[in-house]
N, C-alpha and C positions, 0 to 999 in steps of 0.2 A: 606300487603306488597305491596310496589309500584315497578313496573317494566315497564319501557317505558311509564309511564303515566297510566297504567292500575293498577287497585287494585284487588287483590285477597284475599279473606277472606277463612280461614279454621275454620269451626266451628265443635267442637266436643260436641254434646249435650247429650252425654251418660254418664256424670260424675255420676249422682246418680245410673245408672245401674253398673258402675264399681266400685263405693264406696260399693255398697251392695254385690257384688261378691267378692271383697277383705275382707269386714267383715265376710261374710259367711265362706271364706276359712280360716281366721284367727281363727273363732270360733270353726270350726272343729279341727284345729290343738290345740287349747287351751283345748278343751274337751279330745282330745286323751292324752294330757299330764296330765290331772286329772286322767284319768284310769291308766296312767303309774305310777303316784305316788301312787294310791291305790295298784297297784300290786308290786311295789318295797317294799312298807310298809309290805305288806303280805309276801313276800319272805324274807325280813330281819328277820322276826320273825321266819321262818322255818330254818334259818342257825343255825349251830352249836353254842352252848352257852358254857361259861367257869365259870359260877357261881357254887354255892354249889349243891350237889345232896342231894335229900331227897325223902321220899315216899309221894306220893299224891294218895289218895284213892286206896291204895294197889300196885301201881305202882310207879316205879322209876321215877324220873323227875330231870332234870337238869335246875337250874335256870339261867336267864341271870345274867351277872356281870354288875355293875355300867357302864353306857356307851355304853351297848350292847342293841339291840333292845330287847323287851320283849320276853321271852320264851312263847310257847303255852302251855296252861294247859287245857282249856275247848273249846277253839275255838271261844269264845263270841267276843272278840276283832275283830277277822278276820271276823265274820259273820255280824259285826255292821259297816262296811264300806260303805260309798256311795259317789257317785260323782254326782253333781248337777250344772247345768249351772246356773249362778247367773244373769249375764247380757250378753249382745252380746259377749263379749270376756273376761267374768270373770267366772271361775269355782271354786266351792268349793269342798273340799274333806274332808268329815266328818267321825269321828270315835265316834260312839255314845255310846259305853260302858262308863259307869259312871267313870271308873278308867282310861280312855285313857289320860286325862290330867294329873292326877299325875304320870302316867308312863312316859310320855313325858317329863314333866318338873321337876319331883322329888317333894318330900315333905320334911318337917323338919325331917322326920323319914326315908326316902329312897332317895337314889340318883337317878337320872334321868335314864331311860332306853328310849332314844329317838328313834322313828321309823317314825314319819311323816315328820319332818323337815329334816332328812338325805335323805329320800326318794325324797322329793321336790328338794333338793340341787343336787342330783344325775340326775334327770329329766330336770333341769333348762338349761343345755348346749344344750340338744336336742332341747328344745323349742326355744331358741335363735338361733340355727342354722335353724330351720324351718322358723322362721320369717324373718331371713337375706335372705334366698332363696326366700321368697316372696317379698323381697326387702322393708319390713315393717320397718325392723332395718338396721342402717348402718353397 
């Protein structure tokens, strides 16, 4: 900037530091969102179901209806959930039970009982809001 023949320079050499701080803050928010997805998926399984009633191992059990999150029978699906940071700002939410995918998407013999995608969709507005507060998103 020139002012009456004199030049003034403003140097901000902390860009790498600022970038690292923003990445760290975004990573924390994304990781928290992953845990929120895991928790929401678990909560959706505990909510009331409207499928058929039957006896399972001597106890009454209400199944989930098509389109509802799966009903809890053994707790295996709940216990086989994990959250893992994949990259600086990418988190994976895993459901490691072998039947998680057929429940989520359905099969030729069973309608879907989605739990992961609805949980992610429920958390997405919170994540967007947090990134907007950081001024990362417009």
